[in-house]
N, CA, C and O of each residue as an XYZ file, in Angstrom:
436
protein
N     123.414     17.417    -86.847
C     122.222     18.049    -87.296
C     122.483     18.853    -88.562
O     122.921     20.003    -88.526
N     122.224     18.262    -89.574
C     122.399     18.949    -90.849
C     121.064     19.538    -91.267
O     119.995     19.003    -90.974
N     121.167     20.646    -91.956
C     119.949     21.316    -92.401
C     119.431     20.627    -93.646
O     120.181     20.241    -94.543
N     118.179     20.498    -93.660
C     117.583     19.855    -94.818
C     117.535     20.864    -95.961
O     117.407     22.064    -95.719
N     117.634     20.408    -97.159
C     117.620     21.315    -98.295
C     116.298     22.075    -98.420
O     116.230     23.128    -99.055
N     115.296     21.547    -97.830
C     113.992     22.171    -97.955
C     113.876     23.441    -97.105
O     113.290     24.420    -97.566
N     114.410     23.458    -95.888
C     114.275     24.598    -94.994
C     115.197     25.739    -95.408
O     114.886     26.909    -95.188
N     116.283     25.405    -95.981
C     117.246     26.435    -96.366
C     116.681     27.384    -97.438
O     116.749     28.599    -97.252
N     116.135     26.885    -98.537
C     115.581     27.803    -99.530
C     114.382     28.582    -98.989
O     114.162     29.732    -99.369
N     113.615     27.961    -98.111
C     112.457     28.653    -97.557
C     112.919     29.860    -96.725
O     112.320     30.932    -96.817
N     113.951     29.702    -95.935
C     114.473     30.806    -95.139
C     115.054     31.895    -96.038
O     114.871     33.084    -95.775
N     115.748     31.493    -97.087
C     116.292     32.473    -98.012
C     115.162     33.245    -98.699
O     115.247     34.459    -98.889
N     114.119     32.527    -99.063
C     112.967     33.166    -99.698
C     112.309     34.159    -98.740
O     111.951     35.265    -99.144
N     112.148     33.773    -97.480
C     111.580     34.680    -96.482
C     112.491     35.885    -96.276
O     112.022     37.015    -96.139
N     113.794     35.634    -96.257
C     114.755     36.717    -96.071
C     114.664     37.712    -97.232
O     114.710     38.923    -97.013
N     114.536     37.212    -98.455
C     114.402     38.080    -99.628
C     113.094     38.875    -99.564
O     113.072     40.064    -99.882
N     112.023     38.228    -99.158
C     110.742     38.930    -99.024
C     110.851     40.051    -97.993
O     110.347     41.152    -98.217
N     111.498     39.780    -96.881
C     111.683     40.819    -95.852
C     112.540     41.952    -96.394
O     112.285     43.118    -96.092
N     113.545     41.628    -97.184
C     114.390     42.676    -97.771
C     113.578     43.550    -98.717
O     113.718     44.773    -98.700
N     112.735     42.941    -99.539
C     111.910     43.711   -100.459
C     110.928     44.610    -99.706
O     110.707     45.762   -100.078
N     110.357     44.068    -98.661
C     109.418     44.862    -97.855
C     110.155     46.034    -97.210
O     109.648     47.155    -97.201
N     111.334     45.784    -96.678
C     112.120     46.853    -96.054
C     112.525     47.889    -97.089
O     112.486     49.087    -96.809
N     112.914     47.449    -98.280
C     113.273     48.373    -99.358
C     112.066     49.207    -99.772
O     112.183     50.416    -99.976
N     110.917     48.571    -99.894
C     109.695     49.283   -100.275
C     109.332     50.346    -99.228
O     108.986     51.476    -99.569
N     109.417     49.965    -97.965
C     109.107     50.914    -96.887
C     110.094     52.077    -96.904
O     109.707     53.231    -96.715
N     111.383     51.765    -97.134
C     112.402     52.811    -97.180
C     112.128     53.775    -98.333
O     112.234     54.990    -98.165
N     111.780     53.243    -99.490
C     111.482     54.100   -100.646
C     110.246     54.953   -100.366
O     110.240     56.143   -100.678
N     109.213     54.372    -99.789
C     107.998     55.139    -99.460
C     108.314     56.255    -98.475
O     107.838     57.379    -98.636
N     109.114     55.955    -97.456
C     109.485     56.981    -96.481
C     110.290     58.095    -97.137
O     110.085     59.273    -96.845
N     111.206     57.719    -98.025
C     112.016     58.737    -98.698
C     111.161     59.640    -99.579
O     111.329     60.860    -99.571
N     110.238     59.039   -100.345
C     109.362     59.837   -101.218
C     108.454     60.729   -100.380
O     108.293     61.907   -100.699
N     107.866     60.205    -99.332
C     107.004     61.017    -98.460
C     107.800     62.124    -97.769
O     107.306     63.242    -97.619
N     109.008     61.823    -97.355
C     109.856     62.855    -96.748
C     110.182     63.951    -97.742
O     110.148     65.132    -97.395
N     110.500     63.575    -98.982
C     110.784     64.565   -100.025
C     109.561     65.433   -100.303
O     109.676     66.653   -100.417
N     108.393     64.807   -100.412
C     107.166     65.574   -100.632
C     106.874     66.513    -99.464
O     106.420     67.638    -99.670
N     107.129     66.060    -98.254
C     106.923     66.912    -97.082
C     107.862     68.105    -97.107
O     107.456     69.225    -96.796
N     109.107     67.874    -97.472
C     110.078     68.972    -97.539
C     109.677     69.988    -98.617
O     109.784     71.196    -98.406
N     109.222     69.496    -99.757
C     108.775     70.393   -100.825
C     107.587     71.223   -100.343
O     107.523     72.423   -100.610
N     106.655     70.599    -99.641
C     105.492     71.326    -99.130
C     105.911     72.394    -98.119
O     105.388     73.508    -98.141
N     106.839     72.063    -97.244
C     107.300     73.026    -96.232
C     108.005     74.198    -96.894
O     107.763     75.349    -96.531
N     108.876     73.923    -97.863
C     109.587     75.002    -98.559
C     108.599     75.893    -99.303
O     108.741     77.116    -99.303
N     107.604     75.290    -99.932
C     106.601     76.073   -100.654
C     105.816     76.965    -99.698
O     105.560     78.128   -100.013
N     105.433     76.444    -98.545
C     104.716     77.259    -97.556
C     105.578     78.408    -97.057
O     105.084     79.520    -96.873
N     106.847     78.152    -96.839
C     107.747     79.207    -96.375
C     107.873     80.301    -97.432
O     107.935     81.486    -97.104
N     107.910     79.899    -98.702
C     107.998     80.898    -99.775
C     106.714     81.701    -99.897
O     106.750     82.848   -100.342
N     105.574     81.125    -99.512
C     104.291     81.823    -99.626
C     104.027     82.792    -98.472
O     103.161     83.658    -98.595
N     104.738     82.675    -97.373
C     104.490     83.540    -96.216
C     104.639     85.028    -96.537
O     103.751     85.797    -96.170
N     105.719     85.484    -97.207
C     105.804     86.923    -97.511
C     104.634     87.413    -98.361
O     104.143     88.523    -98.156
N     104.188     86.605    -99.303
C     103.050     86.986   -100.136
C     101.792     87.145    -99.279
O     101.017     88.081    -99.474
N     101.596     86.235    -98.338
C     100.427     86.327    -97.461
C     100.492     87.594    -96.609
O      99.481     88.273    -96.428
N     101.676     87.913    -96.087
C     101.810     89.112    -95.268
C     101.522     90.370    -96.091
O     100.863     91.288    -95.603
N     102.006     90.421    -97.329
C     101.740     91.595    -98.157
C     100.254     91.700    -98.483
O      99.710     92.804    -98.516
N      99.592     90.580    -98.722
C      98.162     90.612    -99.003
C      97.363     91.061    -97.781
O      96.373     91.780    -97.916
N      97.791     90.640    -96.594
C      97.115     91.091    -95.374
C      97.289     92.588    -95.183
O      96.357     93.268    -94.756
N      98.480     93.114    -95.495
C      98.718     94.553    -95.381
C      97.816     95.314    -96.352
O      97.217     96.324    -95.983
N      97.720     94.831    -97.589
C      96.836     95.479    -98.564
C      95.388     95.425    -98.104
O      94.644     96.391    -98.278
N      94.988     94.315    -97.525
C      93.620     94.181    -97.026
C      93.347     95.191    -95.913
O      92.273     95.790    -95.864
N      94.329     95.379    -95.013
C      94.157     96.374    -93.949
C      94.019     97.778    -94.534
O      93.192     98.565    -94.073
N      94.835     98.097    -95.559
C      94.745     99.407    -96.190
C      93.380     99.611    -96.832
O      92.785    100.682    -96.710
N      92.889     98.589    -97.510
C      91.571     98.692    -98.144
C      90.487     98.857    -97.086
O      89.539     99.616    -97.286
N      90.615     98.156    -95.964
C      89.617     98.280    -94.900
C      89.599     99.702    -94.341
O      88.528    100.240    -94.057
N      90.774    100.315    -94.181
C      90.842    101.693    -93.687
C      90.186    102.633    -94.695
O      89.430    103.527    -94.314
N      90.474    102.431    -95.978
C      89.863    103.277    -97.004
C      88.347    103.109    -97.030
O      87.619    104.081    -97.231
N      87.874    101.892    -96.829
C      86.425    101.650    -96.805
C      85.789    102.391    -95.625
O      84.722    102.986    -95.772
N      86.433    102.359    -94.470
C      85.892    103.073    -93.310
C      85.831    104.577    -93.573
O      84.838    105.228    -93.247
N      86.904    105.131    -94.166
C      86.911    106.566    -94.465
C      85.815    106.914    -95.474
O      85.134    107.930    -95.337
N      85.653    106.070    -96.477
C      84.629    106.317    -97.493
C      83.234    106.210    -96.888
O      82.348    106.991    -97.234
N      83.034    105.254    -95.989
C      81.730    105.133    -95.329
C      81.426    106.370    -94.499
O      80.285    106.834    -94.482
N      82.427    106.913    -93.808
C      82.207    108.152    -93.045
C      81.787    109.280    -93.974
O      80.847    110.021    -93.689
N      82.503    109.399    -95.100
C      82.195    110.479    -96.043
C      80.797    110.294    -96.635
O      80.051    111.264    -96.776
N      80.442    109.070    -96.977
C      79.110    108.799    -97.532
C      78.032    109.140    -96.502
O      77.010    109.731    -96.849
N      78.251    108.777    -95.257
C      77.271    109.111    -94.214
C      77.122    110.617    -94.052
O      76.009    111.118    -93.894
N      78.240    111.341    -94.090
C      78.164    112.812    -93.990
C      77.385    113.384    -95.174
O      76.523    114.246    -95.002
N      77.698    112.895    -96.383
C      76.993    113.395    -97.571
C      75.509    113.030    -97.529
O      74.661    113.812    -97.957
N      75.203    111.852    -97.017
C      73.802    111.435    -96.913
C      73.052    112.330    -95.922
O      71.919    112.743    -96.170
N      73.708    112.619    -94.799
C      73.069    113.507    -93.819
C      72.867    114.897    -94.405
O      71.817    115.513    -94.218
N      73.879    115.386    -95.114
C      73.786    116.709    -95.726
C      72.693    116.717    -96.797
O      71.945    117.688    -96.915
N      72.602    115.657    -97.560
C      71.564    115.551    -98.582
C      70.183    115.579    -97.934
O      69.288    116.292    -98.389
N      70.021    114.805    -96.881
C      68.723    114.780    -96.189
C      68.383    116.158    -95.625
O      67.235    116.601    -95.679
N      69.384    116.813    -95.094
C      69.163    118.146    -94.513
C      68.778    119.143    -95.601
O      67.884    119.963    -95.389
N      69.429    119.092    -96.754
C      69.149    120.042    -97.828
C      67.746    119.870    -98.404
O      67.157    120.830    -98.900
N      67.217    118.672    -98.342
C      65.897    118.448    -98.919
C      64.810    118.258    -97.859
O      63.703    117.815    -98.166
N      65.134    118.592    -96.628
C      64.136    118.533    -95.565
C      63.316    119.821    -95.622
O      63.882    120.910    -95.526
N      61.992    119.719    -95.778
C      61.177    120.935    -95.915
C      61.205    121.825    -94.678
O      60.962    123.026    -94.788
N      61.492    121.272    -93.511
C      61.512    122.081    -92.299
C      62.803    122.893    -92.168
O      62.849    123.867    -91.416
N      63.836    122.500    -92.889
C      65.118    123.194    -92.752
C      65.506    123.979    -94.003
O      66.629    124.476    -94.091
N      64.615    124.094    -94.951
C      64.948    124.786    -96.199
C      65.320    126.238    -95.941
O      66.254    126.757    -96.553
N      64.617    126.879    -95.064
C      64.880    128.291    -94.796
C      66.280    128.472    -94.212
O      67.010    129.379    -94.611
N      66.644    127.627    -93.287
C      67.965    127.715    -92.668
C      69.072    127.448    -93.691
O      70.097    128.129    -93.685
N      68.873    126.479    -94.555
C      69.869    126.150    -95.580
C      70.006    127.301    -96.558
O      71.116    127.650    -96.960
N      68.900    127.884    -96.936
C      68.950    129.027    -97.858
C      69.711    130.188    -97.223
O      70.483    130.857    -97.910
N      69.516    130.438    -95.952
C      70.240    131.508    -95.271
C      71.740    131.244    -95.252
O      72.543    132.160    -95.426
N      72.111    129.978    -95.038
C      73.528    129.625    -94.979
C      74.202    129.766    -96.345
O      75.363    130.167    -96.434
N      73.468    129.435    -97.403
C      74.078    129.401    -98.726
C      73.868    130.683    -99.530
O      74.482    130.838   -100.586
N      73.061    131.562    -99.089
C      72.778    132.785    -99.839
C      73.329    133.999    -99.086
O      73.297    134.037    -97.856
N      73.828    134.974    -99.817
C      74.293    136.199    -99.145
C      73.148    137.125    -98.754
O      73.364    138.097    -98.031
N      71.973    136.849    -99.204
C      70.818    137.709    -98.898
C      70.332    137.445    -97.482
O      70.502    136.364    -96.918
N      69.721    138.484    -96.940
C      69.181    138.395    -95.592
C      67.727    138.853    -95.658
O      67.363    139.692    -96.482
N      66.934    138.311    -94.810
C      65.538    138.731    -94.773
C      65.468    140.205    -94.376
O      66.348    140.707    -93.676
N      64.423    140.890    -94.822
C      64.319    142.340    -94.534
C      64.266    142.671    -93.048
O      64.710    143.751    -92.657
N      63.757    141.814    -92.232
C      63.655    142.129    -90.809
C      64.918    141.731    -90.035
O      64.935    141.828    -88.808
N      65.969    141.286    -90.725
C      67.221    140.919    -90.062
C      68.325    141.858    -90.489
O      68.258    142.476    -91.552
N      69.341    141.961    -89.651
C      70.505    142.776    -89.964
C      71.751    141.926    -89.862
O      71.843    141.016    -89.039
N      72.701    142.241    -90.710
C      73.984    141.540    -90.648
C      74.859    142.202    -89.590
O      74.839    143.417    -89.392
N      75.606    141.369    -88.940
C      76.553    141.871    -87.928
C      77.962    141.515    -88.419
O      78.245    140.368    -88.764
N      78.823    142.514    -88.440
C      80.214    142.300    -88.837
C      81.080    142.550    -87.624
O      80.993    143.612    -87.007
N      81.897    141.608    -87.278
C      82.780    141.733    -86.129
C      84.094    142.373    -86.579
O      84.662    141.986    -87.600
N      84.556    143.320    -85.839
C      85.817    144.022    -86.133
C      86.801    143.775    -85.002
O      86.426    143.621    -83.840
N      88.074    143.741    -85.382
C      89.112    143.577    -84.349
C      89.399    144.905    -83.682
O      90.241    144.977    -82.787
């Protein structure tokens, strides 16, 4: 049983095609693996930056809460100062004068 010249080149041609396909797949896997490694390293390098930004965000949020408290206090005080029903009380608190029918009391030790 001798091999015919026709089948031999066909098998070699198929073998070469399989080699090229295997080489192509190997190159694609290597390039994709390299890109994946670059992406992972880049993400690892970005983690400290993300943590610092989150810390700054927390600090800003705390400052915003403190400022909102202060604004609310000032708003309440503003409303109180310009409320016509409380003008007399505010004037008494801010002025050293006393109405004629009132007396000042000084506490002594």
